[in-house]
One Martini backbone bead per residue (centre of mass of N, CA, C, O) as a GRO file, in nm:
protein
  208
    1MET     BB    1  11.567   8.989   8.102
    2ALA     BB    2  11.501   8.743   7.983
    3CYS     BB    3  11.602   8.456   8.162
    4LYS     BB    4  11.683   8.634   8.402
    5SER     BB    5  11.877   8.758   8.694
    6LEU     BB    6  11.914   8.873   9.013
    7ILE     BB    7  12.240   8.844   9.181
    8PHE     BB    8  12.306   8.826   9.516
    9SER     BB    9  12.580   8.908   9.734
   10LYS     BB   10  12.780   8.943  10.017
   11ASN     BB   11  12.893   9.255   9.923
   12TYR     BB   12  12.621   9.374   9.929
   13THR     BB   13  12.477   9.697  10.051
   14PHE     BB   14  12.262   9.759   9.825
   15PRO     BB   15  12.002   9.809   9.654
   16ALA     BB   16  11.816   9.804   9.370
   17GLU     BB   17  11.678  10.022   9.128
   18LEU     BB   18  11.369  10.024   8.979
   19THR     BB   19  11.300  10.157   8.671
   20TYR     BB   20  11.064  10.406   8.543
   21GLU     BB   21  10.824  10.579   8.392
   22ARG     BB   22  10.733  10.889   8.467
   23ARG     BB   23  10.371  11.003   8.540
   24GLY     BB   24  10.272  11.132   8.800
   25GLY     BB   25  10.201  10.901   8.991
   26HIS     BB   26   9.909  10.759   9.176
   27LEU     BB   27   9.899  10.513   9.422
   28SER     BB   28   9.643  10.270   9.567
   29LYS     BB   29   9.720  10.027   9.382
   30PHE     BB   30   9.883   9.696   9.385
   31THR     BB   31  10.101   9.454   9.210
   32VAL     BB   32  10.339   9.193   9.291
   33CYS     BB   33  10.563   8.989   9.099
   34LEU     BB   34  10.766   8.685   9.164
   35ARG     BB   35  11.072   8.497   9.152
   36SER     BB   36  11.225   8.241   9.358
   37CYS     BB   37  11.421   8.081   9.567
   38THR     BB   38  11.387   7.820   9.812
   39ASN     BB   39  11.728   7.828   9.882
   40MET     BB   40  11.791   8.069  10.024
   41THR     BB   41  12.028   8.208  10.248
   42GLU     BB   42  11.869   8.483  10.247
   43SER     BB   43  11.720   8.773  10.238
   44ILE     BB   44  11.462   8.925  10.044
   45MET     BB   45  11.369   9.242   9.902
   46PHE     BB   46  11.067   9.440   9.853
   47SER     BB   47  11.026   9.794   9.773
   48MET     BB   48  10.811  10.083   9.854
   49LEU     BB   49  10.865  10.430   9.818
   50SER     BB   50  10.726  10.725   9.983
   51GLU     BB   51  10.826  11.026  10.081
   52LEU     BB   52  11.086  10.913  10.234
   53ARG     BB   53  10.954  10.639  10.337
   54TYR     BB   54  10.976  10.298  10.480
   55ASP     BB   55  10.659  10.227  10.598
   56TYR     BB   56  10.460  10.167  10.373
   57PHE     BB   57  10.611   9.924  10.185
   58PHE     BB   58  10.719   9.578  10.249
   59ILE     BB   59  10.910   9.278  10.158
   60ILE     BB   60  11.028   8.987  10.327
   61LEU     BB   61  11.207   8.709  10.237
   62GLY     BB   62  11.282   8.423  10.339
   63GLY     BB   63  11.581   8.246  10.474
   64GLY     BB   64  11.737   7.972  10.539
   65SER     BB   65  11.610   7.868  10.835
   66ASP     BB   66  11.353   8.073  10.722
   67ALA     BB   67  11.231   7.972  10.430
   68ASN     BB   68  10.905   7.958  10.544
   69THR     BB   69  10.932   8.263  10.609
   70GLY     BB   70  10.783   8.600  10.665
   71LEU     BB   71  10.766   8.954  10.596
   72ILE     BB   72  10.514   9.211  10.622
   73TRP     BB   73  10.476   9.558  10.550
   74VAL     BB   74  10.192   9.771  10.646
   75GLU     BB   75  10.203  10.073  10.746
   76GLY     BB   76  10.398   9.957  10.994
   77ARG     BB   77  10.272   9.669  10.981
   78ARG     BB   78  10.303   9.340  11.093
   79VAL     BB   79  10.332   9.031  10.887
   80ASP     BB   80  10.317   8.699  10.936
   81VAL     BB   81  10.445   8.437  10.716
   82SER     BB   82  10.382   8.139  10.523
   83PHE     BB   83  10.519   7.882  10.353
   84PRO     BB   84  10.524   7.608  10.186
   85THR     BB   85  10.657   7.287  10.296
   86ASP     BB   86  10.574   7.087  10.032
   87ASP     BB   87  10.761   7.246   9.833
   88THR     BB   88  11.008   7.128   9.586
   89ARG     BB   89  11.042   7.351   9.425
   90PRO     BB   90  11.285   7.587   9.322
   91ARG     BB   91  11.041   7.769   9.253
   92ARG     BB   92  10.888   8.074   9.358
   93SER     BB   93  10.565   8.212   9.348
   94ILE     BB   94  10.493   8.574   9.400
   95CYS     BB   95  10.205   8.756   9.518
   96LEU     BB   96  10.125   9.109   9.594
   97SER     BB   97   9.850   9.292   9.732
   98TRP     BB   98   9.729   9.646   9.745
   99ASP     BB   99   9.439   9.802   9.897
  100SER     BB  100   9.391  10.103  10.025
  101PRO     BB  101   9.088  10.179  10.035
  102ASN     BB  102   9.033   9.872  10.168
  103ALA     BB  103   9.269   9.753  10.334
  104GLU     BB  104   9.402   9.507  10.141
  105MET     BB  105   9.575   9.198  10.173
  106VAL     BB  106   9.742   8.969   9.927
  107LEU     BB  107   9.882   8.639   9.929
  108TRP     BB  108  10.065   8.462   9.676
  109VAL     BB  109  10.147   8.100   9.631
  110ASN     BB  110  10.153   7.930   9.364
  111GLY     BB  111   9.844   8.049   9.296
  112LYS     BB  112   9.775   8.079   9.612
  113ILE     BB  113   9.620   8.158   9.888
  114THR     BB  114   9.792   8.246  10.220
  115GLU     BB  115   9.698   8.555  10.256
  116LYS     BB  116   9.439   8.759  10.432
  117LYS     BB  117   9.417   9.119  10.504
  118GLU     BB  118   9.270   9.361  10.722
  119PHE     BB  119   9.263   9.709  10.768
  120GLU     BB  120   9.272  10.011  10.852
  121LYS     BB  121   9.151  10.284  10.701
  122VAL     BB  122   9.355  10.537  10.499
  123GLY     BB  123   9.388  10.607  10.191
  124ARG     BB  124   9.664  10.587  10.060
  125THR     BB  125   9.902  10.750   9.857
  126TYR     BB  126  10.141  10.685   9.597
  127ILE     BB  127  10.411  10.890   9.504
  128ASP     BB  128  10.623  10.798   9.298
  129PRO     BB  129  10.756  10.534   9.361
  130ARG     BB  130  11.020  10.367   9.496
  131ILE     BB  131  11.200  10.078   9.365
  132PHE     BB  132  11.324   9.786   9.540
  133ILE     BB  133  11.602   9.538   9.537
  134GLY     BB  134  11.729   9.302   9.791
  135PRO     BB  135  11.869   9.287  10.082
  136GLY     BB  136  11.699   9.248  10.383
  137GLN     BB  137  11.924   9.293  10.610
  138ILE     BB  138  11.949   9.593  10.584
  139PHE     BB  139  11.659   9.659  10.718
  140LEU     BB  140  11.753   9.479  10.991
  141GLY     BB  141  12.064   9.567  11.060
  142GLY     BB  142  12.240   9.391  10.870
  143LYS     BB  143  12.456   9.143  10.711
  144PRO     BB  144  12.559   8.965  10.474
  145LYS     BB  145  12.728   8.632  10.453
  146LEU     BB  146  12.609   8.519  10.195
  147ASP     BB  147  12.460   8.425   9.957
  148VAL     BB  148  12.139   8.555   9.882
  149GLY     BB  149  12.027   8.542   9.571
  150GLU     BB  150  11.732   8.508   9.347
  151LEU     BB  151  11.564   8.710   9.094
  152THR     BB  152  11.260   8.705   8.893
  153ASP     BB  153  10.997   8.818   8.715
  154VAL     BB  154  10.930   9.123   8.765
  155HIS     BB  155  10.610   9.273   8.850
  156VAL     BB  156  10.402   9.575   8.808
  157TRP     BB  157  10.089   9.701   8.916
  158ASP     BB  158   9.802   9.948   8.927
  159ARG     BB  159   9.656   9.680   9.050
  160VAL     BB  160   9.436   9.424   9.123
  161LEU     BB  161   9.458   9.106   9.080
  162ASN     BB  162   9.312   8.838   8.970
  163PRO     BB  163   9.308   8.501   8.997
  164GLN     BB  164   9.359   8.439   8.695
  165GLU     BB  165   9.618   8.616   8.670
  166VAL     BB  166   9.790   8.481   8.888
  167LYS     BB  167   9.786   8.200   8.753
  168GLY     BB  168   9.903   8.290   8.489
  169TYR     BB  169  10.175   8.368   8.604
  170PHE     BB  170  10.250   8.104   8.733
  171HIS     BB  171  10.210   7.945   8.433
  172GLN     BB  172  10.347   8.138   8.213
  173GLU     BB  173  10.157   8.310   8.059
  174GLU     BB  174  10.068   8.509   7.823
  175GLY     BB  175  10.025   8.866   7.905
  176HIS     BB  176  10.173   8.896   8.201
  177ILE     BB  177  10.223   9.239   8.227
  178GLY     BB  178  10.349   9.494   8.364
  179ASN     BB  179  10.274   9.862   8.378
  180ILE     BB  180  10.538   9.947   8.550
  181ILE     BB  181  10.679   9.660   8.551
  182ASN     BB  182  10.898   9.496   8.312
  183TRP     BB  183  11.125   9.248   8.290
  184ARG     BB  184  11.204   9.261   7.982
  185ALA     BB  185  11.238   9.599   8.024
  186LEU     BB  186  11.441   9.638   8.245
  187GLU     BB  187  11.553   9.899   8.471
  188TYR     BB  188  11.859   9.990   8.656
  189ASP     BB  189  12.007  10.084   8.966
  190GLY     BB  190  12.347  10.087   9.093
  191VAL     BB  191  12.560  10.066   9.347
  192ASP     BB  192  12.794   9.997   9.550
  193GLY     BB  193  12.871   9.644   9.487
  194ASP     BB  194  12.727   9.296   9.458
  195PHE     BB  195  12.590   9.225   9.135
  196ILE     BB  196  12.418   9.023   8.895
  197VAL     BB  197  12.346   8.921   8.556
  198GLY     BB  198  12.173   8.611   8.498
  199PRO     BB  199  12.094   8.309   8.486
  200PHE     BB  200  11.833   8.128   8.608
  201GLN     BB  201  11.931   7.867   8.872
  202CYS     BB  202  11.932   7.812   9.166
  203LYS     BB  203  12.123   7.780   9.405
  204ARG     BB  204  12.270   7.610   9.619
  205ARG     BB  205  12.319   7.559   9.928
  206LEU     BB  206  12.537   7.692  10.151
  207SER     BB  207  12.781   7.648  10.362
  208VAL     BB  208  12.898   7.775  10.675
   0.00000   0.00000   0.00000
């Protein structure tokens, strides 16, 4: 999967499940990093589900007319976030960490902290979470209208990365490889729908 991306398009109805070796794992902390297009036409979501519940944790990345806004749901609680409006680079690097014992969420965009929030401590553990990626509109009760967008370089760790590690990922330094999901060795399952794997190229915005 190196140098490639998942490209989701208008007919896709379900997200793809990113698979990894099951180790009977119990996660209480994790960090996810990925790169996306800044001109996505619609929302892209990354979600982690545990015990068949959807409200544990997921992020929806904004797109279209709301390209600089996004939603993060943490334990069923909504956090509205904003992405930098002065960033003209076609690729956006996003890292999001969740520390359940300390109930702390941190969002990094292009190597810098843009949101840090503390919640009431619940100390929840995620048991062998299922990890999905795909159109965010599915979870908002809608259907994609246009090409949805592209995501690449998705990594997941079972710990909270420190600032130096997040910046290393942003600058694409060697050695920043997720120990739960590693994009270079990624395996995934897809159901009936429409997505392809191809070179990451960040398509231009399509007209409505």
